[in-house]
C-alpha positions as CSV (number, residue, x, y, z in Angstrom):
1,M,0.0,0.0,0.0
2,L,3.0,2.3,-0.2
3,Y,2.0,3.5,-3.7
4,W,-1.7,3.9,-3.0
5,Y,-2.9,6.6,-5.4
6,G,0.6,7.6,-6.1
7,H,1.5,8.6,-2.6
8,G,4.7,7.5,-0.8
9,G,7.5,7.4,-3.3
10,G,11.0,6.7,-2.2
11,W,10.6,8.4,1.2
12,A,8.2,5.7,2.4
13,W,10.7,3.0,1.7
14,L,13.4,4.8,3.6
15,A,11.1,5.5,6.5
16,M,10.0,1.8,6.6
17,S,13.6,0.6,6.4
18,I,14.7,2.9,9.3
19,S,11.6,1.9,11.3
20,I,12.3,-1.8,10.9
21,F,16.0,-1.3,11.9
22,L,15.1,0.6,15.0
23,F,12.5,-2.0,16.0
24,L,15.0,-4.8,15.6
25,A,17.6,-2.9,17.6
26,L,15.1,-2.3,20.4
27,L,14.3,-6.0,20.5
28,F,18.0,-6.8,20.6
29,V,18.6,-4.4,23.5
30,I,15.6,-5.8,25.5
31,A,16.8,-9.4,25.0
32,L,20.4,-8.4,26.0
33,L,19.1,-6.7,29.2
34,I,17.0,-9.8,30.1
35,V,19.9,-12.2,29.6
36,R,22.2,-10.0,31.7
37,A,19.6,-9.7,34.5
38,L,19.1,-13.5,34.6
39,G,22.8,-14.3,34.3
40,H,23.9,-12.7,37.5
41,S,24.2,-15.3,40.3
42,T,23.7,-14.5,43.9
43,P,25.9,-16.1,46.6
44,A,24.6,-19.2,48.4
45,R,23.2,-18.9,51.9
46,G,26.1,-18.3,54.3
47,E,28.6,-17.2,51.7
48,P,29.9,-13.7,51.8
49,P,28.7,-11.5,48.9
50,L,31.3,-11.1,46.1
51,T,32.4,-7.8,44.8
52,R,32.3,-7.2,41.1
53,G,35.0,-9.3,39.5
54,G,35.5,-11.6,42.5
55,P,36.3,-11.6,46.2
56,N,37.9,-8.7,47.8
57,A,41.3,-8.7,49.6
58,E,39.9,-9.3,53.1
59,Q,37.9,-12.3,51.9
60,I,41.0,-13.8,50.2
61,L,43.0,-13.2,53.4
62,A,40.4,-14.9,55.6
63,E,40.3,-17.9,53.2
64,R,44.1,-18.2,53.4
65,Y,43.9,-18.1,57.2
66,A,41.1,-20.6,57.3
67,R,43.1,-23.0,55.1
68,G,46.1,-22.7,57.4
69,E,48.4,-21.0,54.8
70,I,49.1,-18.2,57.2
71,D,49.2,-18.0,61.0
72,E,47.1,-15.7,63.2
73,E,49.8,-13.1,63.7
74,E,50.4,-12.8,60.0
75,Y,46.6,-12.7,59.4
76,R,46.1,-9.8,61.9
77,R,49.1,-7.9,60.6
78,R,47.9,-8.1,57.0
79,L,44.4,-7.3,58.0
80,A,45.5,-4.2,59.8
81,T,47.5,-3.2,56.8
82,L,44.5,-3.6,54.5
83,R,42.3,-1.5,56.8
84,G,45.0,1.2,57.2
85,A,45.6,0.7,60.9
86,P,49.1,0.3,62.4
87,P,50.0,-3.4,62.6
88,G,50.9,-3.3,66.3
89,G,47.6,-2.0,67.4
90,A,47.3,1.4,69.2
91,S,50.4,3.5,69.1
92,P,51.9,4.8,72.4
């Protein structure tokens, strides 16, 4: 019906082509957002929440201490360093 009674011409085809492209782009963006929203996993019950990209430094340090890779003194010293406190506790 683009050439109904001589109306439309080339502009109608251009408008229709652009409209279809924009519609398909919109569908693609919606599908992408749905996939990204459903793809994010939440931590299991009892697990600490992960920061974007993986565990943070304190979580890694706690895991190393729990596995026995470092002793308590080293754990506390490194934890204090991460938190910006002096490693020996309160200064005199």
